[in-house]
N, C-alpha and C positions, 0 to 999 in steps of 0.2 A: 412869322407863322405860327401859325396854329401849334398845339402840342398836344396828343388824345391825353398826354397822362398825367395833365396840367390840374391843378387840386384847387386856384382860385379859376373859376371859374364862371362866366354871367351868359347875359345870352340875349340875342334880338329875332325879333321873331312879326307876325301881324298881327298879334294883341298887343305890340310894342306900343303903337301906336294910335292915337284918337280918329278915329275915320279913316284909316290906314291899313283896314283888314284885309284888303285883294290885290297883290301888282307888287307889294314891295321886296325889291328888289337889293340883295344881303352883298357886297363883292369884297373880297382878299385878293390884293398886291400878291404875286410870284413872278421871279426873274431867271432866264431862262438863258445859259451860259452860253450853247448853244443849239443848231435846231432838232427839232425834236416833232415830233407826232403827234396829240394829243386824242386819246380816244376816250375819255371823259369827264365827269367831276366829282370826287366823293364830298357831299353833305353829311356834318357832321349835326344827328340831333339830340335837346334838350331830352332829356325822358317825360317832360311834359305836355309833348305834341299830339296831336290828335290824329290818327287812324282817319282815310280819305280826305286832308288835305292835299292839295296840288301844287308842285313844282315843276319844273325846268330852267336849265342850268346853262350857263354858254362863257363864252370867253370872252373875254372883249376888250379892244385897244383900251392905253392910258393917254390916247389925243384926249386936250380938253383938260388934262388933272392942273396947269399952271392957269388957266383962263378965270373969269371970273365975272358970274357966276359958271361955274364948271357944265361944260355942255353933258349931253347924255354921251357915254364913255360905248362909241360904235360897236354891237357884235361882231363877232369877225368866225363865230361856229357855235351854233346852240345844239340842247334837245327837243324832244319831243314834250309833249307833258306827260309826268309822273304822278300816281297817285300813291301815296302815303300809306304803308300796313304797318299792323302791329308786332312784325316781324321785325320792320326795317326800324323802328321804332327802339325793341329790344336790342336789337343788334347795338343801338348807337349810332349806326352812322346807313345810310344808303349810295352804290351808286351808281351812277345815271349815265348811263353811256350816250356819247356825240360820232352820230352815225355818220357814213361816207357822204347817204346819201340820206335829205329830210326831203320829207312832199313833195317828192319827184326831181328834185335840185340835187345837187354834187354842192359838199364842203372839203372846202381847202382846208386839213386838220395837221397840214402840216406850218408851223408855228417856227421861225426863223427865230435868232438869240436877242431877249432883249425883255421889257419886263411889259406885263401882262394882268388885266386881272379875269381870276377865276371869282363866276359871281352865279349866285339861284334868284330865283324870282318866285313866289312864294301866295299862294290864294287861299284859303281860308274858309271857303262858299259861306261868305258873308259873315265871318266868326263862328259858323257852327264844325271846323276842324283847324283849329289855330296851331300852326310849327309855330318853333323857338328854335333857331341856332345856335348852335355854343358860341361861347369865345373870350379865349384865353387868355387871363389877364394877368397873371404873371411877371410881362415884362411892357407893363404896359408904362413908365416914366420909359421905357428907350424907343417904344415904336410912333414911327413919325406919325403924323394923324391921316395920311393920305394911302395907309396901308389896307385901312377897312374903310370903304363909305357907303351907303345906305340910300338909295332912289326911295323916295313917298308919290306915288304918283297920284296923288290928287294934290298932294301942295305943288307937286313940280319941279323939288328940288332935290340935289343929291348933298348930302349929310356926313360928315367926318365919325356919324356915328360907330363904335366896337373898336374892338383891338388888334386883338387875330381874331378874326375870324373864321369856323369850322370848314372853309372850304379847301378840297387839296384836289392840285389837276390830275388828271390821272396820263400814261404814258406810253405808246408801246399798246404792245398784245393782248384786249383785257381777255382772253379765252386762254392764254397761255398756261399752262402746269405752273405753279407756283407752292414754294414751299410751303405755302399754307395750309394745301391740302395734308400738310402732316397730323395739322392740328383730329381729324377724327383717327388716329390712330394713337393716342396721348402722347404726339411729340409733336414740339409748337417748335419753330425755327424763326426768327427774328431779329428785327422788322425786315423784309422785302419789297423790293429792294437795299442795301444797307452800304452805308459810307462808315470805314474806315474798323468796324464794330458787328461784331453780327452774338448775338444770344442763342440760345438752346435750353429746351429743359421737354428732358423723357423721362418717362416711368415705363418698364418695360414688364409686363406680364408672366412671360416665359424670357429665357437665354434669345439672345439675337443680336444682332450690330445695327447698328446706327452709324450712316457713313455721311459727311457734310460735305458738301464740295461748294468753289467758292470759285466761279470763270467769274474770269477777268475782264473786261475789254482792250485792257494794256499789257501791263503786268501788274505782279505779284507779289510784294516781299516774302518771305519766305519766312512765317515765323509759327511757334507750335501754340495749339489751342490752350488755353486758364481754363483748368477745371478740377472738381472735386476730386475726379478721378485722374491722377497724373499718369496715367498709362494706356495702351491697347492705341494710339493713334499714330495713322501713318500718311508720309506725304507723298505725293506722286511723283515720281522724277519728274525737271526737265524735259518739254518736250523739243523744245527748237534752242537756237541758239540765239537769234532773233528776238523773241518773246521767251525771255527763262524762266517765269513763273507765269503761262498762262492759265493755270490753276492748280487748286492746291488742293485736297480732299485727306479727310481723317476720318477713319474707323474705331466704333466705340463700341465693346460689350459687355453692357452691365451684366449684373448676376440680375436673379427671376428677382419685380420689385423695387428694382435697384431707380431713386431716384438720377438721376445724371443731370444736374442744372451746368453753366457754363461758359464762355464768350471769347472770341477770337477779338 
């Protein structure tokens, strides 16, 4: 899968193939281990993308992967068309929502466990507003050829271009409060959600406390955080015997202006 912090990057987009400036589809394979509700797709953008280009995202079935030539992987759910802005390009990505109702028709966004493609279709207004999608090349030697596919509308075929295209399915409630909102207060807790390890960074302009709360689906191991300040943390006691560690929390109190990096 695409790794946002990769330093070995390529890109594919509407300027990659002669005569294919509008309608190119780029996909990236992902695998669900359990049933979940998809609510959007994050598209990682190359900085030379041009505002005004148009795109639409989709979740596609992997049916046809073994056929020769490959069939057009059918769309399960999709978004409306979205116009790219300068803010999107500066941010480095755009989150495109997949609505429960599109053009008056309901969409079943609940996906069963299994493999799917996250896809984005790109339109450059006949070459005036090119869009390019990041491609992580760091694991090129280990990625199967079918993990990223590209469809050329004029040519009419699917190709195994790309290594790990910058597309990520979004699950759950996209409007729910996230730890990412802490960035406005000079605090960062990332990634969100996380598996196995979470990191934080905070610079306080005045004495105050930072409370990091980890909520677990099942049970969590009791572990103290690793930080440059090995003091001031507390762990909330267990709430039940059936789920001994439903969540843990740590409270930190750095001095004014003191940086507080760490991880768990």
